[in-house]
N, C-alpha and C positions, 0 to 999 in steps of 0.2 A: 594467535589462534590459527590452526590449519584446517582448511575446508574438508580435507579428506578424513578428519577425525569424526565427522558427524554426518548423519542423514539430515536432510533439509526440508522444511516446509515453507513455501512461498505463498504469501497471502496479500491479495490486493483489496481495494476498498470501493468507495463510492463510484458507482456508474462505470466500473471497469471490470475486466475479466482476465483470466490467466494468460491469454494470448498477448496481452500488453506487457508482459515481462520481457518478451522479445529476446534480444541478444543476452540479457543478463542471465536468463535461465540456461541458455546454451553454455555460457561461460562458467557458471557455477557447477554445471554437470561435468564439465571438463576438469575443474578443480577438485570436485568431490570424488572423481575416479569411479570406484565401484559402489559408492554409497548411493542411497536413494535421494532423489530430488522430486518432491511431491508438490504439486500445485492444487489448491482447492479454491473453488469459486463460492462466493457468498450466495445465499438464496436470492433469486431475482436476477442473477447474472451467469454468463458462461454456461457450464453444464447444467445449471439450475435456473435458467432464464425463465422457465415457465412457472417457477415457484413465486409466491408472494413474499416480498421482502418484509421481515419483521420490523417492529417499531422499537424494539429493545435490543441493546447490544448483547445482553445475556442470551437472548434467543439465538443470535448469530453464533455465539460461542458453543452452545449445546448442539446446534445443527452441524457445525463444522467439526466439532470434536467427535461426533458419531462417525462421520465420514473418515476422519483421521485415524481413529482406532481400527476401523475396518481395513484400511489400506497400509498402515504403517508397517515397517520392517523392523527387524531386530537392531538394537543399538540405539545410542542417544541421538536426539534430534535437536537441531538449532532452528529457530524461527526467524524469517525475514518478513516484515510486514510494513506496508506503507499506508499513510493517511488514515482513512477509516479502518483499514485492515489492521493498522497498529493499535487503534482504540480497542478493536476486538482482541488483538493479541495481548494487550495489557490486562484486560479483564480475564482472559483465558489464563494468563500466567498467575493471576491472583487466585482464581478458583481452583486451578489444577497445576500447582507449581512444579510438579515433577515431570510434566509432559515434555518440557524443553529445558535443556541444560544451558543454552545460550539464546538470548532474544535480542534481535536487532530491529529497531523501530525507526522508520524514515518519515520525515515531514508530517508530523502529526500534531494533535492539539487536544484540549480538554476544556469543558465548560467552566471548571472551577479554577483554572489557572490563567485564563485570558478572557477579555470581553469579546462579544460576538464579532465586533468589527476587526479584531485581529485573527480570529479563527476563520473568518471569511472576509478578506479585505474588500473595501468598496470596489476595487478593480475585479475581484472575484465574483461579486454579485452581478456586476455588469457582464462578466463573462458568461455566467449561467443564463442570463437573459439573452445574450447574443447567440448562444448555442441553440436555444429554444426557437429562434427565428429561422434556422436553417432548414431547408426543405428536403435536402438529400443527405444520405448517410455520409457520402464523401465530404460534403461541405461541413457537416458536424464534426467528423473526425479531424479534418484539417484545422478547424477552429480550435478544437481541444488541444491538438499538438502544438499549434502556434502559441497557445497561452501557457501550457504546462511544461514546455521544454524551452531551453535557451541555447543549447549547444549542438543540436542536430543540424547538419548541413542540409541544404535544400533537396539534394538528391536522395539522401537517406529518409528525410521527412516525407517526401512524395512516395517513396517505396513503402514506407510504414503506413502512410495514409491509405494506400491501395489495399494493403494486406488487412488492416484493421477494418476498413470499410466492408470488405467481403465477410469478415468474421462477424461483425456486429449486424450485418444484414441477415445472416443465417441465424444468429442468436441475439436478437435485439433485447436491450434492457428497456422495458416500458417506462413511459414518463411517470406512471403511478409508482412503479418500484423505485425510480430515481428519487422521487419526492419522499417516499417512505424511508429510504436509506439516508437521505439528507436530514430528515427529522430525527432519526435515531442517532445519527452522528452529532447533531446539534445539542442533544440532551445528555450526551455522554459526560460523566465525571470520572476522572482517573482514580485508581486506587490510591489510598494514602501510603501504602507500602507494597512493594513487590520483592519477594525473595529471589535470589539468583543473580546471574551475570547478565547485565543489560548494557546495550550500546545504542546511542542515538546518533543518527546521521541526518544532516539537514542541508538543504540548499539555501544559501543566504539570499538569493534573488528569486525565491519563490513568490510569485505574484498572487497566489491563491490564499496561502496561509502564512502569517508572520512567523519567521523562523525562530523568534524568541519563544514561541510556544513550546517547541521541542527542547530548547535550552532550559526553560523553567522546569519541564518534566524531568530532564536529566538531573537537575539539581535536587528535585524532590526525592528521587530514588538513589541519589549519590552515584549516578552512573556516568560513564565516560561519554563525551559528545565530541564529534568532529563536524566542522562546518566547511562546506564547499563554497568557495567565494563566488562562483558564477552560476551554479546550477539552479534550475527551477524546481517546480513541484514534483515532476515525474523524474526523480533522480535516477532510477534504473535505466531510463531511456537516455537521459542526458549524459551520464558518465558511469557506466557499469564497472569500468576498470577501477575508478576511484573507490567505489564501494568495496570491491574485493581487496584493494590495497589497504583500506582502513580496517577491514575485518582481520586481515593478516597482522596488521600493526597492533590491533587490540589483543 
């Protein structure tokens, strides 16, 4: 698969916004050349931080699809979606199978393929509680990056912490919306079938979600899966080059 053959939609999930794509967005823009690279934020985050987050994945799909149809350009689109964003992407692909020719799902899960303690590991639950105790945005972002990434060196992590702290201070995701997003993700059940070309990418050392969740979903949909042996939950921050390499290989 060549990136320049497609326009791209990038979709993040629980308690994150488009700024957190960071270097991956820049890299795929370079790969896609003249094609469109569109980022959309879920309601309650980013451009839509003042919206109330829905409690149903379907509501996220319809909200985002309206924005997508208003902004999309001519030509086929490929979707890259991570975590809760991938849950939204799977349901979107089921409801509107022609919107994306290719769909790439990163580090995701579903209620019907894994018990709750694999969808949110005990270390993940402790992480959420730890973030809630932090009193400054800088402390919260640093705690999040320390837990969700494995491969960022300290200099890059500190630079990213400063950048995202500024972003999330200007466009905060409220605790209420974080809880609403968490609830909608916890209730999500994956489709029984999705038509089209699907790829699953997963970090084996994800400390938030058990990587077997993505593997099981790839088996359900008879889709290709690649496993990064060292990466954590935020795969686009940990190793964007690897993601692009696997997209090309696919």
